[in-house]
N, C-alpha and C positions, 0 to 999 in steps of 0.2 A: 438261657434255654428255658422254654416253657414247660412246666411240669404238667402231669396228667390232670391234676386238679384245676389247673388254670386254663386248660384248653377250652376254647369256645366250641360248643357242640352245635352241629347243624340242626335247624328247627324241623326239617322234614323227618329227622330220625324220631323225635318225640311224637310226631304225627303218625308215623308208621307204628310206633309202639302203642299208641292209643287205639288205632284201628285194629291191630292184631289182638290187643289185650281184651277187647270186648267181643270181637268177631268169633274168637275161639269158644266163647260160652253162649253164643246166640242160640245154637241148636239145642244143647242140653237144657238150658235154663230160661233164656229170655223169651223165647217164643211161647213156652207154656205159661210164663208169668203174665204176659200180656193177653194171651188167649186162653187163660186157664179154663173157663167153662167150655169153650169150644174143644180144647185139647181133650178134656175128660170125656166129652160126648163122642167125639169122632173115634177115639181109641177104645171106647166102651170100658173105661176104668173109673175108679173113684179116687178121692183124695188120699186114702190110705195106700192104695196100690201105687199111685205115682210117687208116694213117699218111699215105698220100698225100692222103686227104681233109683231114686236118689241114694238110698242106702247101698245098693250095689255099686253105684258110682263112687260113693264115699269109701267103701272097703278097698276098691282098687286104687283109689286116690291115696289112701293112707300109706300103702307100700310105695306108691309112686313118689310121694313127697320125700320119703326117707332116702330112696335111691336116686331120685332125680335131682336132688339138691347138689350133692357132690358132682354129678354129671355136668351141671351148669358151670362149675368151676374148671372144667376141662376143655370145653368146646365153645366156639364163638356162638353167641345167642342167636344170630340170624339163621344158622343151620338148623338148630333144634326147633326154633319157632316156626320156620317155614314148613318143615316136615309135619309138625303137629297140626297146623292149620289145614293142610291139604288132606291129611288123614281124617280130621274131624269133619270136613266137608263131605267126604265120601260116605261117612256115617249118616249124614243128612239125606243123601239120596236114598239110602235104605229106609230111613224113617218115613219118607214120603210114600212108601209102599204099604204103610199101615201093618207092620209086623204084629203078631199076636203078643199077649202079655209076657210070656216067657222070653221071647226073642227081644222084646222091648227092654227087659231087664238086662239081657246080654249086651244090647247096644249101649246102654248107659254104663256098663262095665268097660266096654271098649273106649267110650269117651273119657272115662276116668283115667285111662292110660294116656290117650293122646293129648288131653288138655293139661295134665299134671306132670307126668313123668318127663315128657319132652319139652313142655312149654313153661310151666309156672315159674320155677326158680330162675330160668334163663331170662324171662321177661322182667322179673323184679330186679335182677342184677343189672340188666341193661338200663333200666330206669335209674337206678342208683348211680351208675357210672355217668349217665347223661347229666344228672343233677350236681355232681361234684360234692364239695364240702359245704357250700353256702346256699345251694338252691334245692335242698331235698324236699322241702315243703312245696315249692313250685313244681318240681318234677312230678311228685306223686299227686299233687293237686291237679295238674294238667292231665295226668294219666287217668285218675278216677273220674274227674269232671268230664274229660273227653270221652271216656268210656260211657258215661251217662248219655252224652249227646249221640254217640254212635248207636247205643241201644235204642234211644228214642227215634232215631232215623230209621233203624231197622223196623221198629214197632210201627212207625207211621207208614212205611212202605208196605208192611204186612197188612195193616188195616185197609190201606187203599186197594191192594190186590184182592183181599178177601171181600171187601165191599163191592168192588167192580164185578167180581165173578158172580156173587149171589144177588146183586141188585138190591131192591128194596123189599125182598121177600124173606127177611130174616126170621119171621115168625111162622112161615108156612113152608119153607124149603125142606126138602127131604134130606135124610141123613147122608145118602150117597152123594148128592150134590154139594152138601156141606163139606164132605170129605174131599171131593174134587177141588173145591175152592181152597181148603186149607193146605192141600198138597202143593198147590201153586206157591203158597207162602213159603213152605219148607224148601221147595226146589230153588226158588229165587235166592233165598237166604244162603243155601249151600253153595250156589255159584259165586256169590259175592265173597263168602269166606275163603273159598279156594283161590280166587283172584288176589285177595289180600295176602295169602300165603306166598304166592309167586312174587308179589311186589316186595315182601320182606326179604326174600332170598336175593333178589336182584339189587336192592337199594340200601338195606340196613347195614351193609358192611362199612358205611361211612362213620359209624359210631367211633368216637375217638377215645382211646384208652390204651394202657400198656398191654403187652401180650400177657403179662402175669395176671392182671386183673380181669382180663376178658376171657382167656381160654387156656391158661397153662399153669394153674396152681399145682405145684409138684408135691405138696404135702400129702402124706398118707391119709386116706379117707378116714380111717379109724382115729388117728391122732387129731385130725381136724374136728371130728365130731366131739371127741373128748374135750378139746379146747373150748368149743362153743358152749358145751354144757357147764363149764365152770363159771360162765357169766351169769350173775343173778338176774340181769335184765332179760336174758333169754326166757327164764321161767315166768316172769311177769308178762312178757309179750305173748307167751302161749295162752295165758288166761284172757288177756285183752282181746286177742284175735278170736278166740273161741266164743266169747260173749258177744262181740260185735258181729260175728258171722251168724250166730243164732238169730240175732235181731234182723240182720240183712235177709236171712232165709225167710223170716216172717213177713217180709214185704210182699211175698206171694199172696198174702191174705188180703191185700188192699183191694184188688178187683173183686174178690169174693164179698168183701164188706159192702162194696158199692152195689152189688147185685142182691145179696141176701138181706141187707139191712136198709140200704138207701133206696132199693127198688129200681135200679137202672137195668136196661137190657144189655145183651152181650156186646154190642158195638159201642154203646156209651160207656160201659165198664172198661173196655179196651182203650177208649180215648182217655179215660181218667188215668189208667196205668201208664199210658204213653206220656201224658202230660207231666206226671211226676218225674219221669226220667229226664225231662228237659230242664229240671232245676238242678240236676247233678253237675252240669258244667259250671253253673254259677257258684254252687257250694264248693266244688273242688278247687277252682281258681282262688276264690275268696279266702277259704280256710287255709289253703296252701301258702298264700302270700302272708297271711297273718302269722302262721306258724313259723315261717322263716324270720319274722321280726320279733317273735317271742320264743315260745317253745312248743313243739308238736304235742308233748304230753299234756300241756295245759288245755289245749283244744280237744284232746281226747276226753278230758274230764267234762268239759262243757257239752260235748256231743252225747256222752253217756247220760248226763243229767237230763237233757231234753228227751232222750229215748225213754228213760225211766218214767218221767212225768206223763208224757203222752200215751205210753203203753197202758198205764194204770187208769187214765181217763177213758180210753176205749174199753178197758176191762170192766169199768164201773157200769157200763150199759146206758150211760146218760145220753150218748149221742145216738139218735135214731132218725128214721125218715121224717123229713120236715125240718131238720136242723142242719141244713146244708152249709151254712156259714161256719158254724161251730165244727162241723165235720172237716171242712176245708182247712180251717186254722190248725186243728189238731193233727191232721194227716200231714200238713206241711211241716209242723214242728217235729214230728217223729221222723219224717224223711230227712230233714236237715240234720238231726242228731245221728241217725244211722249212717248217712252218707259222709258226714264229717269224720266219723270213726274209721270208715273204710278208706278215706283219703290218707289218713295219717298213721295207721299202725305200722306200716313199713318205713315211713319217713323217719320214725324214731330210731332206726338202726344207726344213723349218724350220731344222734344224741346219746345213744348208748355206747358209742365208740367201738362198734363192731368193725374189724378190719375188712376193707373192701374185697380183698382176695378171698375171704371166707364168706362172702355174702350168700352165694348159692347154698353152701352147706348150712349156714344159719337159717336161711329161709326154709330149707327142707326140714330141719329139726323142729323149728317153731311150728311149721304147718302140720306136722304129724299130729300134734295135739290141737292146735288152733282150728284146724278144719275138720275135726271129727264130727261137727254138726252135719257134714255131708252124709254121715252114717245114720245118726239118730234123729236129727231134726225133722226130716221128711215124714217118717212114720209117726213121730211124736205129734207134730202139728196135724198130720192127716187124721189120726185117731180123734184128736180133739175136735177138728172141724167136721167130722162125719157124725157128730152128735145129732140125734133126731131133731133136737131143737137147734137149728143152725145159728141163731143169734147167740144162744148160750155157749155154743161151741166156739164161736169167735171171741166171746168174752174170756173164756178159759185160756184160749191160745194167746191173747194179748197179755193176760196176767203172767203166763209163763215167760213171754218176751220181756216183761218188766222185771222179773226176778233175775234173769240172765243179765239184763242191762245194769241192774244194781250191783251184781258181782263184778261186772266190767268196770263200773265206776270206782269201786274200791281198789281194783287192781291198777287202774290208771293212776290213781292218787299215790299208791305205793311206788309205782315206777317213777312218777314225778319227783317224789321225795328222794329216791335213790339217785337219779341222775343229777338232781340239784346239789347233792352233797358230794 
């Protein structure tokens, strides 16, 4: 008889997971990352204010991680994920109407519920079940690498739509016309997110796993949480994810650096941001395969090391307009480091010997601390970036990113030592 761990999983399931895992965050995060200058202008807000939107999202997400984790151990992932995607898409339709700042913050709170409480732990658990015991690196490598490709495709589509509507008048177009163009980007993105939600509901039921691991963990929620907290690896993973996530949130600065330091216009900056997303699939698959042949925690150490070095290079102020090659090399290095960490921090659950049936609960508990940057990183980076001297603000922000990456590096090393012994 074939055990659950030996069952061959359908490839279209991981494709659906990839599509869903990035689509759910397109509206809250990816659109503003690629179109950061346009987003700020059309909504008439600054970096600090969008940071507070992320804080509202993070506060709702904090409770959602805690309660949504055990929920993922009770129901089949497809049901939770499909509902989350459709609800998130409906929020995108509202975003396209350009709500005022107060309502924009409420919208981000709503997205904190739809993308986390219903979606996050269910998606991580489904990915772990798909990977079994021997392909965790590959599963999460495909997941995060594929998410990068999906984000890049959304970004490319958005740039095409935005460019087609405004034509070649980027420097003279009125604010109203720019808003009309950007609303088309938002509406098309919302429609695709909703369609992916329907597809998840219809086709992801083919994920192979026992009823216990997928949807019916009968252990009391409180007892399950207590058990998860007894694992030392849980505490290390909290720090690893927190530091890696701060660094990832800092990728929002890349397009600002291209415009404020390197002198690129809005469309060229968006192209740079989109191009960086296209390297995520390469990094994801490569790092995932290497991690399965060695250890995921080893590659976490390498990823954090790259992030530390590249962050401090940007913070030094040495890279400026006219040093395009050095800028390209350093931004590639920091992207590789950050994306490598994102690929692997949940792939380490198998290395830490966390029971599969408690995956949702574990992800929820770890995420309560690990994703607190959703609360504080937005305002933190926003205040730094709104420095009257924009170049100096970027240097300070990259210095902070480097400090967090350094803490992550130490945590990854301690986790490596723990699991090795």
